[in-house]
C-alpha positions as CSV (number, residue, x, y, z in Angstrom):
1,X,-21.0,-22.2,-26.0
2,X,-21.5,-23.5,-22.6
3,X,-23.7,-25.9,-21.0
4,X,-27.4,-25.2,-21.7
5,X,-30.4,-25.5,-19.2
6,X,-34.2,-25.2,-19.9
7,X,-35.8,-24.6,-16.7
8,X,-39.7,-25.8,-16.3
9,X,-41.3,-23.8,-13.7
10,X,-40.8,-20.4,-12.6
11,X,-42.3,-20.5,-9.0
12,X,-40.5,-19.7,-5.8
13,X,-38.1,-22.3,-6.6
14,X,-38.0,-22.1,-10.6
15,X,-37.0,-18.5,-10.0
16,X,-34.2,-19.3,-7.1
17,X,-32.9,-22.1,-9.6
18,X,-32.7,-19.2,-12.7
19,X,-30.5,-17.3,-10.2
20,X,-28.5,-20.2,-9.6
21,X,-28.0,-21.3,-13.0
22,X,-27.6,-17.5,-14.0
23,X,-24.3,-17.4,-11.8
24,X,-22.5,-20.3,-12.7
25,X,-19.7,-19.7,-15.2
26,X,-20.0,-21.9,-18.5
27,X,-23.7,-22.7,-17.7
28,X,-26.6,-20.9,-19.3
29,X,-30.7,-20.7,-19.7
30,X,-31.6,-22.0,-23.0
31,X,-35.1,-21.1,-22.2
32,X,-37.7,-21.0,-19.5
33,X,-41.3,-22.6,-19.7
34,X,-44.0,-21.5,-17.4
35,X,-47.8,-21.7,-17.9
36,X,-49.2,-19.1,-16.2
37,X,-48.8,-15.9,-18.4
38,X,-48.6,-13.4,-15.4
39,X,-45.5,-15.3,-14.2
40,X,-43.6,-15.0,-17.9
41,X,-44.6,-11.9,-18.7
42,X,-42.6,-10.9,-15.2
43,X,-39.6,-12.9,-15.6
44,X,-39.7,-11.6,-19.3
45,X,-39.4,-7.9,-18.0
46,X,-36.4,-9.0,-15.7
47,X,-34.5,-11.5,-18.5
48,X,-35.7,-10.2,-21.8
49,X,-32.5,-12.2,-23.4
50,X,-33.9,-15.8,-21.8
51,X,-36.5,-17.4,-24.6
52,X,-39.6,-17.9,-23.0
53,X,-42.3,-20.7,-23.7
54,X,-45.9,-21.4,-22.0
55,X,-45.7,-25.1,-23.7
56,X,-43.0,-27.5,-22.7
57,X,-43.2,-29.2,-26.3
58,X,-42.7,-25.9,-27.6
59,X,-39.7,-24.7,-25.7
60,X,-38.2,-28.9,-26.3
61,X,-38.3,-27.9,-29.9
62,X,-37.5,-24.4,-30.1
63,X,-34.3,-24.0,-28.0
64,X,-30.7,-25.7,-28.3
65,X,-30.7,-27.3,-24.7
66,X,-28.3,-30.1,-23.2
67,X,-30.8,-30.8,-20.0
68,X,-34.0,-29.8,-18.8
69,X,-34.5,-29.0,-14.9
70,X,-38.2,-29.6,-13.7
71,X,-39.3,-27.3,-10.9
72,X,-43.3,-27.9,-11.5
73,X,-45.7,-29.6,-9.0
74,X,-45.0,-33.2,-8.8
75,X,-48.3,-34.4,-10.3
76,X,-47.5,-33.3,-13.5
77,X,-43.9,-34.9,-13.5
78,X,-44.8,-38.1,-15.5
79,X,-45.9,-36.8,-18.4
80,X,-43.4,-33.8,-18.4
81,X,-40.7,-36.5,-17.8
82,X,-41.7,-38.7,-20.9
83,X,-41.8,-35.7,-23.1
84,X,-38.3,-34.7,-21.9
85,X,-36.6,-38.2,-22.4
86,X,-38.6,-38.5,-25.7
87,X,-36.6,-35.4,-27.0
88,X,-33.5,-37.4,-25.8
89,X,-32.7,-35.2,-22.8
90,X,-31.5,-35.5,-19.5
91,X,-33.7,-34.5,-16.6
92,X,-33.0,-33.4,-13.5
93,X,-36.4,-32.8,-11.3
94,X,-37.2,-31.0,-8.0
95,X,-39.3,-32.9,-5.9
96,X,-40.8,-31.8,-2.5
97,X,-40.9,-35.2,-0.3
98,X,-43.7,-35.2,2.7
99,X,-41.9,-35.0,6.0
100,X,-41.6,-38.8,7.6
101,X,-42.2,-39.0,11.0
102,X,-40.4,-41.4,13.2
103,X,-41.9,-43.1,16.1
């Protein structure tokens, strides 16, 4: 079995990452986490073979993952990162950095 990634967040960027991960040989999604029920259901209709969760703790306990890819709003990253690290998994968190002007 290849490298298994748990994807957290299915907004625009999360769906983009889902496509990227799905296109890499030897890498697969072990599951996805999304709090919006409609978004999660729509994803499930397109990807019925990927386990879906609405709760990160449940997903961490219910999947065999090698790492977590966090693509959620940054204000929740600390609590989510703490859960991931408590589960003993490495984390890649995408973070939007505001533009910095130079004067």
